[in-house]
N, C-alpha and C positions, 0 to 999 in steps of 0.2 A: 347261797343256793336259792333257786327259784322254787317257791311253794305254790304259787298261783299263776295260771296263764288265763288272760282275758281276751276275748275276741269280740269284735263288732260283727254285725250280721251283714247288712245290705252293702254290697261292693266289696266286701272282705271275705267273710265265710260263705255268704249266700249271694248266688247270682240270680239272674232273671228266671222266673218260673220256679223258684225255690230250688235251683240247681246248686249242688255242693260237689266240689271236685273230690273224686275218690281218694286222691292223695291226701287231701286235707282231713277227710274222714279218718283214714288210717292213722295219720299222725296224731290226731286228737284221741282216738281210741288207745293207742300205745301210750300216750301221755297220761291218760286217765287211769292206766293200769300201774303207774308209778305212784309216788307220794305227792306228785304235783296236782293240785286241785284245779278244776276248770270253772270259768265264769263267762257268761255272755253279757255284754253291755251294749244296749241297743236303744234306738228311738222307738222301736216297735213295742207292741203290747206284750205283757208277760206270757199271755197265751201263745203268742208266736214263738217266743223264746223256748217255751216247753216243747212245742211241736218240733223245733229244729234239734234240740237236744235229743229227743226221742228218735228223730230221723237219723242222727248221727250214731246213736247208740251209747251215749255217754251220760254221766250225771254231772250237774254243775250248779253253781250259784247264779242268780239272775238279777240283773240291773236292767230294768225296763223303763220305757218312755224317758230316756236321758237322765235317769236317776230319780225319777219321781216315785218309783217303787223298787224296793230291794228285798230279795228273799234268798235265804241261804239254801244249801243243797237239801236240807230236810223240810223245805217249805216254810220255815219260820219267817214271819215278817220282820225285817230289820229297820225299814224306813218306809214311810208313806207320806206323800204331800200332794195336795190339790190347790186349785185356785180358790181364793175368795170369790163368791159369786159376783160381787160388784166389779171386781177387777176384770173377771172374764167378760162380763158384759161390755165393759169399757174397751177391751181389746177388740171384741167382735164389732162393735160400732165403728172403731177406728179403721179396721180393715175391710169393711163391707163394700167399698168401692174398688178394692183391688180386683183385677181381671183374672182371678184364679179360683179354684175350688177350695172352699174352707171346710175343714173337718174338726171336730171336737172329740177328743178321747177322753173317757172316763177310766176308772180302774179296769174295766173289762169289756167296754163297748166303744164303738166309733160311730159318731153321728154327722150328718150333714143336713142342710135345710131343704135341698131340692135335688132331684135326680137329673143327671145328663150323662153323656157318653164318657166324660172324664171320670166320673164316679165309678162307672163299670170298669175302666181301665185301672183305676187305683185298687179296686176291690180284688181284681185278678191277681194282684201281687201280694195280697194280704192272705192271712189264714182264716178270715172271717168277713162276712159281708157288712158294708156300711149301712147303718140304719137311716132311713129318710125321716126326718122330723121337722116339718114345716115351722113349728112353734118352738123351734130349738132354743133360742135365747130366753124366752119367757120361762123356760123350765130350769134355768141355772138357779141352784140353791135349794131347789125342791126335789124334782125327780132326776135331775142331771147334775152331777158334780164334776166339772171340767178338770182334768189334770194336764192336758196338753192341747194346744190350738195349732193346727197346721194349715199353711197355705201350700197348695200344689199348683204347679204350672210350668211354664217355659222357663229356661235358665236365665234369660235377661230379666224377666218378670220376678223371678226368685231373688236375684241380687238386688234389684231396686226395692222390692217389698221389704227385704231384710234391712236395708238402710233406713227406710222410713220408719220401720218398727223400733230399731235401735235408737233413732234420733227422738222419737216421741216418748219412749218409755225409759230409755237410758238404764239406769241401775235398778229401776223398779222391777224389771223382769229380766229373764235370760232368754236369748233368742239365738238360734244356730241355723245355718244352712247344712241340714243333716244329709242332703242328697242334692244333686244338681237340680232336682225338680221339686224340692220341699224346703220350707222355712218352718221350723218348730219354735213355738212360743211357749215358754214355760215359767211357772212361779219363780220369784226371786231365789237365787242360790241353788236352783235345781239343775245339775248338770252331771255328766257321767263321772267327773272327778270326785265330786262330793259323795255321789252314790257309792263309788268304790272305796272311798275313805271310811264310809260307814261300815261297809262290808269287812274291810281289813280290821277295823277296831273289834267287830263282833267275833271274827274267827281267829284273831290273834296273829295276824301276818303283817310284817313290816313292808313299807313301800318298796324297799330295795330287794325284797323277796318276791317281787311281782313283775310279770312281763305282760305287755298288752299290744294289740294290733288293730288298726282301724284305717279309714280312708277319707273321713269327712271332717268338716270344721267342728261338728259336735264331738269329735274324738279328741280335740286339742286339750280340754281339761283332764282327760284320762292320761294323755302323754305326759302332763305335768306331775302326775302322781309317782311315776317310777323312771329310773334311769334306763330301763330296758324296754323302751317303746319302739314299735315298728309301724311304718306307714306303708300302705300299698303303693306299688309303682304307678298305678292308675289314678292315684289321689292328685288333687290340685297341688301345684308346686309349693304353695304357702303352707299346705298341710304337711307335705314331705319335710320342709325345713324344720318343722317343730318336733319331728321324731328323731330318735337316735340313729335309726337304721331304716333302709328302704328295701323292701322285697317285693317279689311278684306274687307269692302265694302265702297263705297261712302256714302250710307245711314247711316252707323255707325259714320262716321265723323260729318254728320249733327246732328244726335241724341246726340252725345257728346257735340256739341256746345250748344244744347237746354238744356241739362242736367246741364251744367255750367251756364245757364242763360245768355248766350252771344248773344241771339237774341230772 
């Protein structure tokens, strides 16, 4: 039986301009009234996840920044991991020539070194403003502790940048295409799968008692945790291939679990 249902945000539960389908909201609220616990696993900040849970009207565990931070439903910190300052500086120096906006996330803030129209566009899809800090890199290890570095840009640039980052850093770091417009660069072994494993260990739930849904390459480690994985039909074909099932909406995944008698 399913004891935990986990949803990604962007492209899965959350649409443009923070839109959530009423059918998804209803399904999650109904699920929350059963013995099935809820969780959100996202590349977004923990603050964003809290805002979405409040908007839906449910309680849930939170795996933010691709697993860098994990909190249970009672707001207890289960896991926390950030970059070493030297490694973060190395990454920033390597990507400085990429024709993309670079942002640096800490536990609760997002920074960039200069303002432009793309920063405004990115900020409009977040639940907080991006802070402009011209001396960004020099503050690593003192005033700023990076937990995630992100490249934002056009899809072709995203694909090429991800390849270059992976080739340069290999197993030293984890990197994902978290959206067609984003490459997330994380400390080693930080991904949604490991974040979920930490949560499962803490709350005493087995992987086969878990179901999840997502739409991007950063969801693949999450799919590997449980046999009950769902990909959105809008996901890249390579993402769909890694999931057990493909659906059009979050509520359809929940309905499928119910039809199978899994909760």
